[in-house]
N, C-alpha and C positions, 0 to 999 in steps of 0.2 A: 333024659331029653337035655339038649344043650340049651345055654342062656338065649342064644338067638331065638330058637323055637318057641321057647317059654315066653319071651317078650313078644314075640308076633302073635302067640296065642292070647296074651293078656290083652294085647291092643285090640285084637278081634272081639273079645269079650266086652270091652269097654265100649268100642264103637256100636255095639249092638244093644247097649243099655244095662249091660251086665255088671256084677259086683265081683271084685276079685279081693283076695288077701295076699299082701305082699310084705317082705321084710325091709325094713330101713335100717339107718344107723342107730336107731334107738329101740323101737319095738316093732311087731307086726302091725300093719294098718289095713283097713278096709279101703278100697279105692273103687270110685266110679267116676265116670267123665263128669268133671265140674261144671259143664255147660248143658248137662241133660237133666231136666227137671224130674223126669220120669225116674231115672237112675237115683237120683238124690232122695226122691221119696221112697224108693225100695230101701235105701239105707237108713232113712228115718224109721221104718218099720223094724228093720233088724236091731237097730240099736235101742228103740224103745222111746226115742226123743226127737224133737226136731234139732236142726243145726242151731247155732252155726258151728261150721267146721272148718278146719284150715284145708289148704290144698298144698300138693306138692309139685313143684315145677322142675325143669332140667338145669336152668341157668337164670342168670340175672335178666338177660334179654327176655325170656318168657315171663319171668316175674313182673317186668315192666309192662306187659300186656294186661296185667290184672291188677296191678298197684302202682301207687305212686311214692317214691322215697323222696323225703324233703332234703334238700341241700345239707342240712345239719345233722342228718342221720345217715349219709352216704359212708363215711368211713365205719360207724358201727355195724351197717348192713354187711359191708366187705369183710369185716373181721369175724361176724357170725355166721355168714354163709359161704359155701355149703357148710352143714354141721347140724348138731342136734338141738337146733333152735327154730322157734316159729316166731315171725314178726307179723304183728298186727298192724296194717297200713290202711290207707283210704283206698278203696277200691276205684279202678278206672274202667273196668270192663263192663260192656254192655251184655256180654255173652254169658257171663258166669251165672249159675243159678241163683236165684234170689234167696233160696233156702240156705245158702252158705253164708250169706252176708250177715255180719253182726251190727252192733248200734253205729249209727252215723255212716252207714254205707262202708263199713270196715270189712277187711278180709284178712285172715290168718294164712301167711305163706311160708312155705319151707322149700330149702333145697336140700334134701337129705344127702348125707356124704356116703351114698350106696348106690352101686351101679344099676340095680334092677329098677327102682323107681326113677331114675334119671334116664335109663334108656326107655323105659315105658313112655314116659311124658315126652321124650324127644321123638320118638316114632308116632306117638299118637297126635303130637302137634298142639297139645293143650295139657292143661292141669288136670290132675285128679284128687280126689278127696285124700286126706291124711287125717285118718281119726283112728284111735286105738281099737283093737279087736276085743270087744266085750259089749255086753249089755249095759246101760246106762246104771251107773252106781255099783258096778262090779269091776273086780280087779282086771286090768288088761291080761289078755291071755298070750303068752309068747312061745307055746310048744305047739307046732303044727298038728300034732297027734290030737291034742285036746281042742284045738280050733276045729278039727274035722269033726270030732265027735259033736260038738256044740253047734256047729255052722254049716255042716255040709250040705244039708237041705236049703238053706237060704243064700248061699253064694255059688258063683259059676266056676271058680278057679281059685285054689289055694296054691301058692307058691312056696314050696316047703324048701327052706334053707336050713333046716335044723332048728333046735331050740336056741332062743336068744337068752343067754344068762346075764344076770346082773343088768338088766334093761330097766331103763326109766323112760317115760315119756319126754318129750322134748321140753325144753325151757320156753317160756313164752314171754315176749317182750311187746308191750304196748307202744307204737311209735306214731300214733294218731295225733299226738300234740307235741309241743316243743320239748316237753321233759319225757325221758325214757322211763316207763314203768316196767318192772318185772312183775309179771302175774304169778308164774310158777318157776 
């Protein structure tokens, strides 16, 4: 199946409240429509915990529909995105699932440096969750065969791009105050 067909299939699943597994520039992620409470609740059940979780978007324009970047953090954001980084920002979206929001109405946002999540979010027209494929307190799984063994009954689509070797979750930076704080 070619990339275009996979992207279209993933978007269909997401539009219908489904759960996908997709590769990123760091690890495989669980994706649901970030504006669909029902889908986010499904993800909570799969992960075994409530959010908050970050979201992946396709570009800075889409990022700004979900979060605000203060003037003193613009250069930092430009340097870190796209890439293996999650930025915690103040949410400005009325549409995002309340289950994804962190303390003080914050939201973690990524622009993965990977064509699959970028194309999915571009075609969907909104963000998708970006959380590691694992049960809470377990190590992230980056082998599609193992993902399929553990989660095939709980997800609707696994986009298999092969095993991601030497993978680490994204760096996380909190930008909700003047000082930038690295969390991971």
